Every structure is written in structure tokens, then in C-alpha cells.
N, C-alpha and C positions, 0 to 999 in steps of 0.2 A: 504494500500500500504506500502510495506516495505521500510524503509528509507535507502537511499543510503549513505554509509559511504564515506565521502570525504577524499582524501589524505591529508597529513600534509601540512598546509599552509606555504609557504616560502616567506616572505616579505623582504623588505629592511629596515635597521635601519633608524629611524627618528631623530637620534642624532649623533653627530660626535663621532666616535670611535677613541681613540688614536692609532696612528701608532705603538707605542711601548707599547703594552699591558704588564703589569707586569707579570712576570713568575718566578716561583721558583721551586726548586726540589733538590733531592740528587745527589751526584756524582755517576752516574750509567751508565750501558751500555758501548758502545764504547767510549763515552766522558769521563766517569769515568776512564776507562782503560788507555786512552791516558793521562789524567791528572796525574794519579798515576806515569806513566813512567817519566813525566816531573818533578814531585815532588821529586821522589826518586833520580833523577839525581842531582837536586839542593841540596838535603840533603847531598849527598856524596861529591859533589865538593865545594859547598859554605859554608856548615855548619859542615864539618868534621864528618859526620855521627853521629851527636848529638843524644844521646839516647832519649831525649824528643821529637825529630822529627821523629825518625825511628820506627814508630808504625803502620802506615796505612797498610791495606791489602785489596785485591780485591777478594771477595768471593760472590757467589750467585748473580753475576751480579752487585754488588754495592761496593763502597769504604766504609770500616768500620773503626771505632775508631775515637777518637777526644780528643784533649786537646787544651788549648789556644795557645800554640806554633804552633801546627799543623794548626789551623785555620788562624793564622796570615800569615804563609807562604803560605797557600792555597790562601789567598786573594791577596798576592803579585803576584802570578802566574795568577790568574783569571783576575786581573785588565788589564793585557796585551791583554785580549780578550774582553774587555768591560763589564766584569762581576764582581761580588763581592760576598763575603760571607754575609750571613744574619745577621742583628742585631736583638735585642730582639723584636723591634717593628714589623719587618718583620714576625717573627715567630708568633706573636699574630695575625697578619692579616691572616696567614695560618690557624690558629685555628678558627678564626671567619668565614672565607669563606669555611672551610672544604676542602681546596684545595688538601691536601693529609694528610695522617695519621702520626702524630708525637707521638702518644702514644706508649710506649714500647721502645723508643729510647731516647737518650739525645743529646742536641745540645749546644755547647759552643758559646756564643755571646759577652762576655765582660769581663773586669777586674774591680774589685771594690777595690779602694785604701782607706783605713781608717786611718792607722797610718804607721809610718816608722819602726815598729817592726815586730815581727813574727805573723803569718806565712810569710815566704818568705822575711825575713828582707833585704837581699841584693837587691833583685829586687824591694822591696817596697821603699827603700831609693833612688835607682837609678831613679825610676819613679817619686817619690816625688820631686826630684831636677828639673826634666823636667817640672813638673806641676807648681812649684813655679816660674820657669823662664817664664811661660805664664801669671803670674800675680795673681795666686790663693794664697790667704792668708791662714796662718795656722788656722786650725779649720773649714775650709770649706770642710768638709768631712762628709759622704762618697762621693767619686767621682767615677762615672761610666764612663768607656771608652770603646767604641765598638771595638771589635777585628779588624774590617775592617778599623780602623783608626790608626792602629799601624803597625810597622815593627819589625822584629827581627834582632839583631846584635850580632856577635860573641863577647864574653867577657870571657877570660880565668880565670878571678877572680870570675866569677859567679858560684855558685854551679851546675847549669845546663849547663854552658858554653855559655849561651845566656842571653841577656837582651832585654827588650821591648823598642822601640823608638817611641815617638809620631810623627805622620806625621804632615805636616804643616796645614792640614785641620781638625785635630783631635778636636772634641768637648768634653770639660770637663764638664760632666753633674753632677751637685750637686744633690744627691739623698738621702735625709734624711729618706726616706721610708726604706732604707737598713740599718738603725741603728740597733745595737744589741738588743735593747728593743723590736723590732718587730719580733724576732725569733719565728717561728712556729705559726704565726698568719695566719688566713684564709683570702682568698680574692676571688673575681670573676672577676671584671672589671679592665682593665688596661688602661693607658693613653698614652700620646704622645710617650714616650720612651719604651713602652712595660712593664712598671712597674705598680704595683698595685696602684689604686687611693684611695681605702678605704679598711681598714682591719677589720676583725672581723666577716665577713659574706661571705659565698661561699664555694665551694668544692675543692679549690686549696690551697696549703700551701706555705708560704714564709719562707725561711730559711736565717738567717742573723748572723752576729757576730760583735764584737767590735773592732778588731785590724787587723793590717797587710794588706797583699795583697791577695785577693782570686779571684776565677773565678766566673763568672755568667753563669749559663746554665739552659736550660729548661729540667727538669728531666723526667724520664720515665713515671711517673704518672701525668705529666703536672704541677708539683710543680715548683716554681722558686727558684733556689738554689744559694745563694751568700755567703755561709759560708765555702766552700770547698777550703782549702789551697793547695791541691795536684795539682799544675799547670801542672806537667808533667805526671800525672796519666791518663791512657786511658783504655777503655774497649770496648768489642765487640759491645756494644749497641750504641757507638758513631757514629754520622753522621755529615757530613759537608753539610750545606744547601747553595745552590748557587742561587743568584738572578740575573735576566738578565737586562743588559743595564741600561740606564738612566730611563727607566720605573721603575728601581730600586729605584729612588728617590721619596720622598714623594711629591715633587713639581708637578709631572705629575698627581698624584692622586688628589691633591688639585685643579689643573686646570680642570681636568675632572669633579669634583664635582661642581666647579664654573659654568662650562658650562651647566650642568644639572639644576642648580638652576636658571640660566638665562632663559633657555627654559621654566621651570616651571612658572616663574614669568610672562613671555610673554603670556603663555596659560591662566593663571589666569586672567590677564588683559583683554584678548580677551573675555573670558567667562563673565566677569563682564560687559564689554561694551555691549555685546549682551543681557544680562539680563536686563540692564537698558533700552535698546531700546524696548525690548518686553514689559516691565512694562509700558512704555509710551503708546504703541499701545493699550494694554488691558485697560488702564485707560481712553483712549480717549483724551489724552493730545496731 
């Protein structure tokens, strides 16, 4: 008798699914087009058409190009919609889950402050003063600051006409892995902040330097680049990655994992109880 092929089974989840499931993606489609119109209006009215900001374009259904100034302003706009731009840890989760393809593009996620010198001496000194005001001592560098925890402010004395300003919630991440001695070392696994945990093994490359203020971005070949001092430079391969809502925060992911662990522990406990009961029955006790 020929076996009947059953249709696909559709059940109900046996675990609590978060209402705000984490989502991420590029600025594309109608959303990307509307975002760009808002962005360009702000650049013109609020930032005097600053060259560092006036680089985005909408082609092939997607917003292209990126630099740290662009991403900071993008985040200021997206925050009003309950969204934010991705940090490096977000991009590492995209890579691990294969949520969408990041190979062949580049994505800016942070600034790395090492010294008050070049590259970007004016911006480095300005940011270093803010960092010191938060209680950071001299020598506690490199410091990584996510672009979604910064704002941009007009400054006629700045070479770019703009400076970066720490938001109240900005986290100053001490990141010794980004020291110059680690330049061009290989890695594979990353940790809490999306930075390499161990060096010397893997098919990805870390790029670092010893001085000044540089950008942190995920390169086209998935290398992690923190030695680029061209803060206003932008190219066609640049993309801004958007993360949705408070599902955007690590907390909801941690709570979800905790819930799964509790369910697992209960199931293990129940199986253990049944095993011991069966063992007693079989042994005649």
C-alpha cells in the first residue's frame, strides 16, 4: 500500500514568544525613501548642508552610503519612531543567525577614541573632554562608543563643521582588544560588544591603530575595521542597519533565554521524577 503523504503539521508554540521579536534590516523600500526625505530635510535646515552628511542616495530600492556622521543623524531620526541604528553586537547577531547578507557591504557602528591626537585631532580632543567629564581617567583607552549613543552638533571651528556629543545614556566601553598591537590579527568568535574574544585563529581580520579618533565598521569581507580615520568618507557599499523597538535591547533576548532555561529545567525535573518512580516499580520497592 502506498503511503499517504501528510500535509505540513501546524502546531502551537509551547513556549512564550516575545511580543517584540527582534528585527533588523537596511533602509529600503518605501520606508527607506521616506527616511531619506526626512534626513535630507534635516541636513539642509539643521546642519547647513554639511558635506559629511550630504552623501546618502536612494538607488535600486535601498538607501546607500555611510559614515559615522550619517549614522548618528540617522539614529536621531529613527529614535522618534522607536527604532535605532545597529551597534556592532547587533551586526554579529545578524551574522550568527544569517538573518540577511552583510557580505559585500560595510556598516558603521562606533567610534574608537585612543588619544587626543591625529587622526581627527579636533574631534578627538572634543570627545576626550566629554569622556573625562564622565569620570574616565587618562590611559583608559581605547574607548569604544556606539554611534547610536551619540548626537551631532554644529561647530564652526571643527574641520567638518560638526562634533560628536555623548548622550546621557552613552556607555564608554574600555576595549583593549582594539590596541594597535593587534592590527591585522585573525579572529572568529566575538563577545558581548561584538568585539573579538580571542585573536590568532579564524577567517576574519581585525584592523587597529595606536592614536587619535577612528571609526569602527564591519567591512565588506566581514573584517572588523577600527583603524580608519576618514570619518566623513563614504562609499556606494555603505549601508545603515536599523533595529526595531525595544526588542532592540539585549534585555529582551536575555529574558527570552531565561524563560527557555526555566522551561528546560522544569522538563528535566519532571523526567527525573518519572525515572525514579519507574526505577522503584521495576525494582519492586
